[in-house]
N, C-alpha and C positions, 0 to 999 in steps of 0.2 A: 537260307539265302545268305547267311553271313559270309563275308569275304568276296561276294560277287562285285562286279564293277558298278560304278555309280550309274543311275538312270541315264544320265547324259551320255554315258559311254556305250549304252546298249540300245538306246532308242534315238535314232538320228534326229537332231533338231536343226531347223533352219535359222538363219540370222533373222533378226526382227526388223526387217525393212518394212516400209509401208505396204509395198506390193505383196510381200510374203504374209504380212498380217491379214491382208484382204483374202489371200488364199486360205489361211487358217479359218477365217470366218466362214468362207464358203464350204469348206470341208466339214466343219462342225454342224453347219446348217443342214447338210445332207444327212448326217447322223440323226439330227433332231427330227427331220422329216420322216425317216424310217421308223423311229421310236413312236412318233405320234400315229403313224399309219398302223402300227402293230397294236398299240395299247391305249390310244387316246391322248388327248392334249392336256390332261389334268396331272400335274406333277405329284399331287397327293396320292394318286392311285397308280402312277406309272413310275416305278423306281428307276428305270433306264433313262427316262426323260429327266428325272430329277438329277441324276448323275451328270447328264449331258449339259444341263443348265449350269451346274457348278463348274464343269469343264469350260464352258463358254465364258463364264465370268472370270475364271482364272486366266483365260487368254484375252481378257479385256474386250470381249464382245459386248457392245452396248445393249442394255436391257431392251431398248426399242427393237433392235435387230432380232433378238431372241423372240420377243412377242410376235413380231411380224412373221417370222419363220414358222412358229407354231400355228398361227392363224391361217397362214397360206397352206400348210400341210392339212389342216382340218378341212379346208374348203376345196382341196384338190382331190378329184376322184381318179386322176391319171398319174399319180406319183408312182413311177415305175423303177425306182432305185432298188438295187439289190446289193448285198454285201458278199464279196467273194475274196477268198484268200488264195494267193499263189505262193508256191515254194520253189526254191532252186538253190543253185550254187553260184557264188561270186568268185572274184579273183582269189587265188590261193586256196581254193576249196572251202571258202567261208560259207556258212549257212545263212540264207536270206529268206525272210518271210515278208510278203507284201500284202497288205490288206487294202482292198479297194471298195469304193461304192460307185456303181455305174448304172447307167440306163441303157447300155449297149454292151452286152457280154462279149460278143465277137470282136468288136473294136478294141475293147480293153485287153482281152487276152492276147491279141496280136501286138498291141503296143508294149505290154509287159514282156512278152517273149523277145521282142526286138531289143528292148533295153538290156535284158540278160545277155543276149547274143552280142550286142555292140560293146558291152562292157567286159567281154571275155569270160562270161559265165554261161550258165545254161538253166533254163526253166525245167523243173522236174515234175513228177507226178505228185498228187495230193498225198501228204504224209511222208515225203522223202526226207524232210529235215525237221518237221514240227516235233518229232519225238525227242529232239535234242533240246527242246525248250519246255519251260513250265509256264502255264498261264496263271498269273497272279494279279491281285490288285496292289497298287503302290501309292501310298500317300506320303508326300514329301513336305516336311515342316522345316522352315528356316530356324537355325539356332539363334537364340537371343537370350539376354540376361533375364528376361521375364518368364522364361520357360524352364521349369525344373525337370531335368532329364529323367530322374527316377519316377517322378510323378507322371510325366507323359508316358513313360513306358508302361506303368501299371494301368493307366487309363486305357491305353491302346489294347493291352492284353486282356483287360477285363471286358472290353467291348467286343472281343473276338478276334483280334489280330493274331497272326501266326508267328511273326518275327519282328524284331525291332533292332535297327542298326543306328548307332550314333557315329556320324562322320564329322569331319572337321568343321563343315559349314552348315550341315543339315542333319535332320533325323529322318530315317526311312522306316516306314511302317508297312509291312507286307501282310496281305490278307488272302484268303481263298476267294476266288471270283464271286462265289455265292454270298460271302460275308462282307464284301466291299462296301455296299451301300450302308449297311448297318453300322460298320466301324466309322465310316466317313461322317455319317450324321451324328453319331455319339460324340465324336471329337469336335464337330462344329458346335454342338450344344454346349460344349465346354468353353466356347469362345475362340477356338483355334482357327487360324486361316492357313491355307496351304499354298505352297509354290506350285504343286501339281497334285492331281488325284485322278488316277486312271487305272484301267485294267490293261495289262500288256503281256507280252511274251518275253520270258527271261531265259537266257541260255544256261544250260547246266554246266557247260564247259566253254572256254573261249579259245580263240586262235590269236596268238600274239603277233600282231603285224607291226609293232612299234619299231622293230629293228630293220625293217625293209621299207625305205622311203618310197620306192616305186610301187610296192604293193599297197601302201597307205594311199598313195595318189589314185591308184586304180579303184580302190574300194570307195574312196570319197567321191570320185567322179560318178561311179555307179549310183551311189546314194543321192547325189545331186540330180541325176537324170530321173530317178523315181520321184523325187520331191517336185520336180517340174511338171510331172504328169498330173493333170487336174483330177483324175479319177483315184489317185493314190491317197489313202488316208494316213496309213502308218507303215513304216518300214522297220523291221527288227533284224538284227544280225548278231553273230557270235564273235565278231572281231574286236580285239582290244586295240584301240587307236590312241595316238598321242593325245593327252588331255587338252593341249592347246588347240588341237584340231576340232575338239568337240565343244569347247566353251564358247559362250556367246561373246 
């Protein structure tokens, strides 16, 4: 993965307004509900739930909210959420992957297709662009004087990480999806905290949109529309956008 764009440039992030934070809380809550429904509410025996709790904490979700969400999911017999992935093409032929959690498949499919169409793109069949991406875990650690780069790299690789990138402001630790939890927990046990720790989709090659302001605007508008949809959990793309457009 060396040489690939920063996480912030391949996984669209929203600004941290209060309203958007509330949306993030809701979306993580849906993921937790599904994890509890699938494998129970005990993080000790449910690795997916364990990862989601850490994701929630990294997004500043209060512990009370996390506990309430788990208890609600345990007591609900009618949790009907399902995870669906849509794929398609955005402006300029960019590849787009949209991950949703929904309780109404037909409604969501219609809304996602509408966003693709309205944004000058087109929704495609399953598999039409996912072959251009690799699914990997990524743990991001902020650079600081207290962290020795070589030591962190060795600890990460010893724990099972696949790759380690040292950037100007952060360290990026990549893992296979199946090794993500083990590596994250091993580094946590060393006392490390993370800016983010998630499994995501990473493009094998990117489309450089930075020299076309109109294309950048179209792509950004499409990503905003997806972000505004309550069913959308994550959006991945293979466009290289200006860094100032991506930074918080």
